[in-house]
N, CA, C and O atoms as a printed pandas DataFrame, in Angstrom:
     atom_number atom_name residue_name chain_id  residue_number  x_coord  y_coord  z_coord
0              1         N          MET        A               1   49.065 -150.076   22.141
1              2        CA          MET        A               1   47.831 -150.242   23.255
2              3         C          MET        A               1   47.035 -149.250   23.418
3              4         O          MET        A               1   47.467 -148.478   24.273
4              5         N          SER        A               2   45.721 -148.831   22.812
5              6        CA          SER        A               2   45.198 -147.849   23.445
6              7         C          SER        A               2   45.358 -146.804   24.593
7              8         O          SER        A               2   45.852 -147.163   25.662
8              9         N          LYS        A               3   44.922 -145.430   24.378
9             10        CA          LYS        A               3   44.941 -144.779   25.917
10            11         C          LYS        A               3   43.587 -145.520   26.999
11            12         O          LYS        A               3   43.463 -145.605   28.221
12            13         N          THR        A               4   42.776 -145.939   25.888
13            14        CA          THR        A               4   41.706 -146.111   27.014
14            15         C          THR        A               4   42.031 -147.444   27.604
15            16         O          THR        A               4   42.261 -147.467   28.813
16            17         N          LEU        A               5   42.087 -148.662   26.863
17            18        CA          LEU        A               5   42.299 -149.718   27.171
18            19         C          LEU        A               5   43.403 -149.487   28.523
19            20         O          LEU        A               5   43.139 -150.062   29.579
20            21         N          ALA        A               6   44.615 -148.633   28.417
21            22        CA          ALA        A               6   45.716 -148.735   29.288
22            23         C          ALA        A               6   44.979 -148.109   30.388
23            24         O          ALA        A               6   45.334 -148.503   31.498
24            25         N          ALA        A               7   44.113 -147.299   30.367
25            26        CA          ALA        A               7   43.283 -146.549   31.434
26            27         C          ALA        A               7   42.871 -147.444   32.163
27            28         O          ALA        A               7   43.024 -147.392   33.383
28            29         N          LEU        A               8   42.106 -148.704   31.388
29            30        CA          LEU        A               8   41.000 -149.708   31.989
30            31         C          LEU        A               8   42.239 -150.571   32.903
31            32         O          LEU        A               8   42.199 -150.657   34.131
32            33         N          LEU        A               9   43.135 -151.072   32.196
33            34        CA          LEU        A               9   44.240 -151.771   32.818
34            35         C          LEU        A               9   44.547 -150.977   34.231
35            36         O          LEU        A               9   44.312 -151.544   35.298
36            37         N          ALA        A              10   45.039 -149.749   34.194
37            38        CA          ALA        A              10   45.479 -149.478   35.157
38            39         C          ALA        A              10   44.542 -149.373   36.387
39            40         O          ALA        A              10   44.964 -149.613   37.519
40            41         N          LEU        A              11   43.309 -149.021   36.149
41            42        CA          LEU        A              11   42.149 -149.209   37.102
42            43         C          LEU        A              11   41.901 -150.549   37.841
43            44         O          LEU        A              11   41.669 -150.713   39.039
44            45         N          ALA        A              12   41.992 -151.379   36.949
45            46        CA          ALA        A              12   41.526 -153.116   37.314
46            47         C          ALA        A              12   42.721 -153.062   38.039
47            48         O          ALA        A              12   42.561 -152.542   39.143
48            49         N          ILE        A              13   44.152 -153.512   37.736
49            50        CA          ILE        A              13   45.053 -153.450   38.310
50            51         C          ILE        A              13   45.498 -152.805   39.495
51            52         O          ILE        A              13   45.448 -153.280   40.630
52            53         N          GLY        A              14   46.006 -151.513   39.105
53            54        CA          GLY        A              14   45.909 -151.084   40.434
54            55         C          GLY        A              14   44.729 -150.712   41.362
55            56         O          GLY        A              14   44.985 -150.318   42.500
56            57         N          ALA        A              15   43.843 -150.784   41.068
57            58        CA          ALA        A              15   42.805 -150.823   42.521
58            59         C          ALA        A              15   42.406 -151.755   42.786
59            60         O          ALA        A              15   41.716 -151.748   43.805
60            61         N          ALA        A              16   42.585 -153.076   42.065
61            62        CA          ALA        A              16   42.264 -154.520   42.875
62            63         C          ALA        A              16   42.963 -155.026   43.376
63            64         O          ALA        A              16   44.054 -154.825   42.842
64            65         N          PRO        A              17   43.060 -155.917   44.535
65            66        CA          PRO        A              17   43.894 -157.278   44.745
66            67         C          PRO        A              17   44.266 -158.042   44.126
67            68         O          PRO        A              17   43.366 -158.798   43.762
68            69         N          ALA        A              18   45.378 -158.330   43.703
69            70        CA          ALA        A              18   45.766 -159.669   42.799
70            71         C          ALA        A              18   44.631 -160.684   42.913
71            72         O          ALA        A              18   44.134 -161.214   41.919
72            73         N          ALA        A              19   44.223 -160.946   44.232
73            74        CA          ALA        A              19   43.235 -162.545   44.270
74            75         C          ALA        A              19   41.947 -161.739   43.618
75            76         O          ALA        A              19   41.292 -162.491   42.897
76            77         N          THR        A              20   41.515 -160.633   43.679
77            78        CA          THR        A              20   40.229 -160.750   43.158
78            79         C          THR        A              20   40.361 -160.034   41.519
79            80         O          THR        A              20   39.380 -159.426   41.091
80            81         N          LEU        A              21   41.352 -160.126   40.838
81            82        CA          LEU        A              21   41.554 -159.732   39.631
82            83         C          LEU        A              21   40.672 -160.529   38.511
83            84         O          LEU        A              21   40.478 -160.050   37.393
84            85         N          ALA        A              22   40.304 -161.434   38.806
85            86        CA          ALA        A              22   39.719 -162.771   37.983
86            87         C          ALA        A              22   37.892 -162.386   38.079
87            88         O          ALA        A              22   36.958 -162.582   37.302
88            89         N          GLU        A              23   37.989 -161.860   39.218
89            90        CA          GLU        A              23   36.618 -161.812   39.376
90            91         C          GLU        A              23   35.817 -160.403   39.250
91            92         O          GLU        A              23   36.430 -159.583   39.933
92            93         N          SER        A              24   34.768 -159.853   38.684
93            94        CA          SER        A              24   34.278 -158.933   38.080
94            95         C          SER        A              24   33.147 -159.021   39.327
95            96         O          SER        A              24   32.698 -159.955   39.992
96            97         N          SER        A              25   32.845 -157.108   39.289
97            98        CA          SER        A              25   31.787 -156.974   40.481
98            99         C          SER        A              25   31.176 -155.505   39.947
99           100         O          SER        A              25   31.743 -154.608   39.323
100          101         N          PRO        A              26   29.945 -155.602   40.384
101          102        CA          PRO        A              26   29.230 -154.015   39.835
102          103         C          PRO        A              26   30.179 -152.991   40.252
103          104         O          PRO        A              26   30.626 -152.170   39.451
104          105         N          ALA        A              27   30.457 -153.014   41.330
105          106        CA          ALA        A              27   31.861 -151.659   41.949
106          107         C          ALA        A              27   32.500 -151.525   41.117
107          108         O          ALA        A              27   32.506 -150.495   40.443
108          109         N          ARG        A              28   33.329 -152.654   40.883
109          110        CA          ARG        A              28   34.876 -152.649   39.998
110          111         C          ARG        A              28   34.133 -152.481   38.490
111          112         O          ARG        A              28   34.826 -151.904   37.652
112          113         N          ASN        A              29   32.902 -152.891   38.097
113          114        CA          ASN        A              29   32.633 -152.428   36.685
114          115         C          ASN        A              29   32.358 -150.697   36.696
115          116         O          ASN        A              29   32.941 -149.971   35.892
116          117         N          ALA        A              30   31.334 -150.133   37.781
117          118        CA          ALA        A              30   31.300 -148.489   37.780
118          119         C          ALA        A              30   32.896 -148.032   38.049
119          120         O          ALA        A              30   33.326 -147.093   37.378
120          121         N          LEU        A              31   33.475 -148.463   38.691
121          122        CA          LEU        A              31   35.054 -147.822   38.852
122          123         C          LEU        A              31   35.589 -147.742   37.287
123          124         O          LEU        A              31   36.036 -146.672   36.873
124          125         N          LYS        A              32   35.541 -148.705   36.578
125          126        CA          LYS        A              32   36.420 -148.524   35.397
126          127         C          LYS        A              32   35.442 -147.197   34.597
127          128         O          LYS        A              32   35.977 -146.134   34.281
128          129         N          ARG        A              33   34.055 -147.462   34.368
129          130        CA          ARG        A              33   33.041 -146.349   33.789
130          131         C          ARG        A              33   33.525 -145.366   34.548
131          132         O          ARG        A              33   33.890 -144.416   33.855
132          133         N          ALA        A              34   33.684 -145.203   35.762
133          134        CA          ALA        A              34   33.747 -143.802   35.878
134          135         C          ALA        A              34   34.848 -143.057   36.171
135          136         O          ALA        A              34   34.820 -141.859   36.451
136          137         N          CYS        A              35   35.934 -143.827   36.105
137          138        CA          CYS        A              35   36.892 -143.343   36.079
138          139         C          CYS        A              35   38.334 -143.166   35.433
139          140         O          CYS        A              35   39.423 -142.884   35.935
140          141         N          THR        A              36   37.969 -143.411   34.252
141          142        CA          THR        A              36   38.342 -143.620   32.810
142          143         C          THR        A              36   39.183 -142.215   32.100
143          144         O          THR        A              36   40.281 -142.131   31.550
144          145         N          GLY        A              37   38.055 -141.132   32.416
145          146        CA          GLY        A              37   38.071 -139.919   32.333
146          147         C          GLY        A              37   39.476 -139.356   33.047
147          148         O          GLY        A              37   40.528 -138.908   32.592
148          149         N          ASP        A              38   38.967 -139.605   34.391
149          150        CA          ASP        A              38   39.947 -138.855   35.686
150          151         C          ASP        A              38   41.432 -139.538   35.146
151          152         O          ASP        A              38   42.420 -138.878   34.824
152          153         N          TYR        A              39   41.339 -140.832   35.136
153          154        CA          TYR        A              39   42.753 -141.466   34.632
154          155         C          TYR        A              39   43.452 -140.629   33.632
155          156         O          TYR        A              39   44.545 -140.090   33.805
156          157         N          MET        A              40   42.793 -140.578   32.678
157          158        CA          MET        A              40   43.434 -139.923   31.360
158          159         C          MET        A              40   44.117 -138.410   31.554
159          160         O          MET        A              40   45.178 -138.082   31.024
160          161         N          GLU        A              41   43.353 -137.600   32.365
161          162        CA          GLU        A              41   43.242 -136.359   32.320
162          163         C          GLU        A              41   44.619 -136.313   33.826
163          164         O          GLU        A              41   45.695 -135.745   33.638
164          165         N          LEU        A              42   44.409 -136.738   34.669
165          166        CA          LEU        A              42   44.907 -136.535   36.040
166          167         C          LEU        A              42   46.583 -137.671   36.132
167          168         O          LEU        A              42   47.735 -137.372   36.445
168          169         N          CYS        A              43   46.034 -138.816   35.750
169          170        CA          CYS        A              43   47.168 -139.766   35.916
170          171         C          CYS        A              43   47.638 -140.684   34.905
171          172         O          CYS        A              43   48.138 -141.794   35.086
172          173         N          SER        A              44   47.434 -140.134   33.909
173          174        CA          SER        A              44   48.090 -141.052   32.303
174          175         C          SER        A              44   49.748 -141.088   32.396
175          176         O          SER        A              44   50.393 -141.960   31.813
176          177         N          ALA        A              45   50.298 -140.162   33.102
177          178        CA          ALA        A              45   51.532 -139.996   32.952
178          179         C          ALA        A              45   51.883 -141.393   33.689
179          180         O          ALA        A              45   52.976 -141.793   33.287
180          181         N          TYR        A              46   51.503 -141.960   34.312
181          182        CA          TYR        A              46   51.735 -143.386   35.007
182          183         C          TYR        A              46   51.726 -144.618   34.303
183          184         O          TYR        A              46   51.033 -144.493   33.293
184          185         N          SER        A              47   52.112 -145.533   34.393
185          186        CA          SER        A              47   52.234 -146.765   33.577
186          187         C          SER        A              47   50.847 -147.338   34.349
187          188         O          SER        A              47   50.597 -147.265   35.552
188          189         N          PRO        A              48   50.006 -147.943   33.253
189          190        CA          PRO        A              48   48.625 -148.981   34.233
190          191         C          PRO        A              48   49.445 -149.938   34.694
191          192         O          PRO        A              48   50.427 -150.429   34.137
192          193         N          GLY        A              49   48.818 -150.256   36.123
193          194        CA          GLY        A              49   48.701 -151.402   37.281
194          195         C          GLY        A              49   50.147 -151.260   38.258
195          196         O          GLY        A              49   50.821 -152.085   38.875
196          197         N          GLY        A              50   50.247 -149.685   38.042
197          198        CA          GLY        A              50   51.714 -149.632   39.191
198          199         C          GLY        A              50   51.081 -148.595   40.192
199          200         O          GLY        A              50   50.194 -147.755   40.037
200          201         N          PRO        A              51   51.793 -148.925   41.187
201          202        CA          PRO        A              51   51.390 -148.273   42.537
202          203         C          PRO        A              51   51.366 -146.671   42.661
203          204         O          PRO        A              51   50.979 -145.923   43.559
204          205         N          GLU        A              52   51.977 -146.431   41.307
205          206        CA          GLU        A              52   51.971 -144.818   41.352
206          207         C          GLU        A              52   50.410 -144.370   40.917
207          208         O          GLU        A              52   50.064 -143.348   41.510
208          209         N          VAL        A              53   49.492 -144.867   40.093
209          210        CA          VAL        A              53   48.554 -144.938   39.795
210          211         C          VAL        A              53   47.370 -144.420   41.011
211          212         O          VAL        A              53   46.887 -143.301   41.187
212          213         N          GLU        A              54   47.167 -145.521   41.637
213          214        CA          GLU        A              54   46.906 -145.621   42.914
214          215         C          GLU        A              54   47.066 -144.448   43.895
215          216         O          GLU        A              54   46.188 -144.149   44.704
216          217         N          ALA        A              55   48.342 -143.744   43.767
217          218        CA          ALA        A              55   49.159 -142.957   44.559
218          219         C          ALA        A              55   48.545 -141.480   44.111
219          220         O          ALA        A              55   48.214 -140.687   44.993
220          221         N          CYS        A              56   48.408 -141.145   42.717
221          222        CA          CYS        A              56   47.749 -140.206   41.896
222          223         C          CYS        A              56   46.374 -140.256   42.153
223          224         O          CYS        A              56   45.969 -139.114   42.370
224          225         N          PHE        A              57   45.935 -140.670   42.187
225          226        CA          PHE        A              57   44.250 -140.824   42.389
226          227         C          PHE        A              57   43.768 -140.189   43.805
227          228         O          PHE        A              57   42.992 -139.287   44.118
228          229         N          ARG        A              58   44.514 -140.997   44.431
229          230        CA          ARG        A              58   44.816 -140.496   46.136
230          231         C          ARG        A              58   44.903 -138.829   46.116
231          232         O          ARG        A              58   44.124 -138.007   46.597
232          233         N          THR        A              59   46.017 -138.663   45.455
233          234        CA          THR        A              59   46.975 -137.189   45.521
234          235         C          THR        A              59   45.620 -136.094   45.137
235          236         O          THR        A              59   45.403 -135.021   45.700
236          237         N          ASN        A              60   44.808 -136.710   44.022
237          238        CA          ASN        A              60   43.719 -136.093   43.223
238          239         C          ASN        A              60   42.394 -136.093   43.631
239          240         O          ASN        A              60   41.368 -135.656   43.110
240          241         N          MET        A              61   42.663 -136.760   44.831
241          242        CA          MET        A              61   40.873 -137.163   45.150
242          243         C          MET        A              61   39.852 -135.774   44.674
243          244         O          MET        A              61   38.801 -135.775   44.033
244          245         N          LYS        A              62   40.730 -134.491   45.343
245          246        CA          LYS        A              62   39.947 -133.395   45.178
246          247         C          LYS        A              62   39.471 -132.747   43.604
247          248         O          LYS        A              62   38.755 -131.767   43.394
248          249         N          LYS        A              63   40.080 -133.585   42.692
249          250        CA          LYS        A              63   40.206 -132.949   41.525
250          251         C          LYS        A              63   39.066 -134.009   40.973
251          252         O          LYS        A              63   38.186 -133.545   40.248
252          253         N          LEU        A              64   39.050 -135.497   41.309
253          254        CA          LEU        A              64   38.424 -136.379   40.537
254          255         C          LEU        A              64   36.933 -135.837   40.302
255          256         O          LEU        A              64   36.333 -134.946   40.902
256          257         N          SER        A              65   36.549 -136.608   39.301
257          258        CA          SER        A              65   34.816 -135.959   39.082
258          259         C          SER        A              65   33.946 -136.627   40.259
259          260         O          SER        A              65   34.386 -137.544   40.953
260          261         N          ALA        A              66   32.887 -136.167   40.384
261          262        CA          ALA        A              66   31.554 -136.898   41.470
262          263         C          ALA        A              66   31.675 -138.304   41.196
263          264         O          ALA        A              66   32.198 -139.109   41.966
264          265         N          ASP        A              67   31.027 -138.654   39.743
265          266        CA          ASP        A              67   30.820 -140.550   39.722
266          267         C          ASP        A              67   32.296 -140.808   39.852
267          268         O          ASP        A              67   32.465 -141.845   40.494
268          269         N          CYS        A              68   33.141 -140.391   39.575
269          270        CA          CYS        A              68   34.771 -141.365   40.052
270          271         C          CYS        A              68   35.190 -141.236   41.649
271          272         O          CYS        A              68   35.569 -142.188   42.331
272          273         N          ALA        A              69   35.073 -140.111   42.030
273          274        CA          ALA        A              69   34.705 -140.468   43.532
274          275         C          ALA        A              69   34.123 -141.119   44.435
275          276         O          ALA        A              69   34.581 -141.454   45.527
276          277         N          THR        A              70   32.736 -141.382   43.849
277          278        CA          THR        A              70   31.177 -142.069   44.224
278          279         C          THR        A              70   31.921 -143.435   44.154
279          280         O          THR        A              70   32.093 -144.141   45.147
280          281         N          ALA        A              71   32.410 -143.796   42.718
281          282        CA          ALA        A              71   32.851 -145.188   42.087
282          283         C          ALA        A              71   34.107 -145.676   43.330
283          284         O          ALA        A              71   34.228 -146.843   43.703
284          285         N          ILE        A              72   34.879 -144.640   43.793
285          286        CA          ILE        A              72   36.032 -145.427   44.488
286          287         C          ILE        A              72   35.550 -145.545   45.962
287          288         O          ILE        A              72   36.142 -146.271   46.760
288          289         N          THR        A              73   34.773 -145.022   46.203
289          290        CA          THR        A              73   34.163 -145.426   47.834
290          291         C          THR        A              73   33.359 -146.468   47.843
291          292         O          THR        A              73   33.514 -147.371   48.665
292          293         N          ALA        A              74   32.328 -146.481   46.867
293          294        CA          ALA        A              74   31.508 -147.779   46.815
294          295         C          ALA        A              74   32.901 -149.058   46.282
295          296         O          ALA        A              74   32.744 -150.127   46.872
296          297         N          TYR        A              75   33.848 -149.049   45.536
297          298        CA          TYR        A              75   34.658 -150.230   45.089
298          299         C          TYR        A              75   35.499 -150.336   46.725
299          300         O          TYR        A              75   35.726 -151.503   47.045
300          301         N          LYS        A              76   35.873 -149.479   47.552
301          302        CA          LYS        A              76   36.528 -150.012   48.642
302          303         C          LYS        A              76   35.384 -150.239   49.389
303          304         O          LYS        A              76   35.596 -151.316   49.947
304          305         N          ARG        A              77   34.328 -149.846   49.704
305          306        CA          ARG        A              77   33.468 -150.277   50.804
306          307         C          ARG        A              77   33.561 -152.256   50.302
307          308         O          ARG        A              77   33.974 -153.216   50.953
308          309         N          GLU        A              78   32.991 -152.167   48.946
309          310        CA          GLU        A              78   33.228 -153.817   48.192
310          311         C          GLU        A              78   34.199 -154.314   48.848
311          312         O          GLU        A              78   33.955 -155.254   49.605
312          313         N          GLN        A              79   35.382 -153.871   48.738
313          314        CA          GLN        A              79   36.817 -154.702   48.788
314          315         C          GLN        A              79   36.713 -154.918   50.584
315          316         O          GLN        A              79   36.890 -156.015   51.114
316          317         N          LYS        A              80   36.443 -153.841   51.234
317          318        CA          LYS        A              80   36.234 -154.183   52.905
318          319         C          LYS        A              80   35.249 -155.074   53.367
319          320         O          LYS        A              80   35.304 -155.471   54.530
320          321         N          ALA        A              81   34.187 -155.506   52.465
321          322        CA          ALA        A              81   33.546 -156.271   52.893
322          323         C          ALA        A              81   33.768 -157.572   52.340
323          324         O          ALA        A              81   33.481 -158.551   53.029
324          325         N          THR        A              82   34.176 -157.698   51.346
325          326        CA          THR        A              82   34.919 -159.181   50.750
326          327         C          THR        A              82   36.121 -159.677   51.487
327          328         O          THR        A              82   36.490 -160.840   51.317
328          329         N          ARG        A              83   36.988 -158.574   52.589
329          330        CA          ARG        A              83   37.740 -158.974   53.185
330          331         C          ARG        A              83   37.156 -159.855   54.250
331          332         O          ARG        A              83   37.313 -161.014   54.633
332          333         N          ARG        A              84   36.393 -158.786   54.578
333          334        CA          ARG        A              84   35.881 -159.571   55.943
334          335         C          ARG        A              84   35.050 -161.099   56.066
335          336         O          ARG        A              84   34.990 -161.909   56.992
336          337         N          VAL        A              85   34.497 -161.089   54.798
337          338        CA          VAL        A              85   33.697 -162.557   54.284
338          339         C          VAL        A              85   35.160 -163.257   54.452
339          340         O          VAL        A              85   35.578 -163.920   55.402
340          341         N          SER        A              86   35.597 -163.017   53.627
341          342        CA          SER        A              86   37.238 -164.339   53.321
342          343         C          SER        A              86   37.857 -164.363   54.893
343          344         O          SER        A              86   38.526 -165.354   55.185
344          345         N          GLU        A              87   37.704 -163.531   55.711
345          346        CA          GLU        A              87   38.585 -163.671   56.667
346          347         C          GLU        A              87   38.056 -164.825   57.672
347          348         O          GLU        A              87   38.723 -165.731   58.171
348          349         N          ALA        A              88   36.355 -164.483   57.873
349          350        CA          ALA        A              88   35.712 -165.223   58.480
350          351         C          ALA        A              88   35.547 -166.917   58.166
351          352         O          ALA        A              88   34.962 -167.761   58.846
352          353         N          ARG        A              89   36.205 -167.054   57.023
353          354        CA          ARG        A              89   35.925 -168.338   57.012
354          355         C          ARG        A              89   37.009 -169.422   56.997
355          356         O          ARG        A              89   36.691 -170.612   56.987
């Protein structure tokens, strides 16, 4: 598995709840694009998809590129809104 593919899998699996993995969203796609380099630089020691990757990103939040930090914020906002909608049903 290439390192780029591993990075994308880590971001997709580690950052998304299992129920939304099959769904694609603009925020999730932006997250993968913006944070792959940060994953490779800061968190590639951790296996893709594990909770260690998400913890690594949290620990290194101040070191993340501006694009990655913005993408993470947008993704979290989208996930919060999605949860609110699904809870209202």
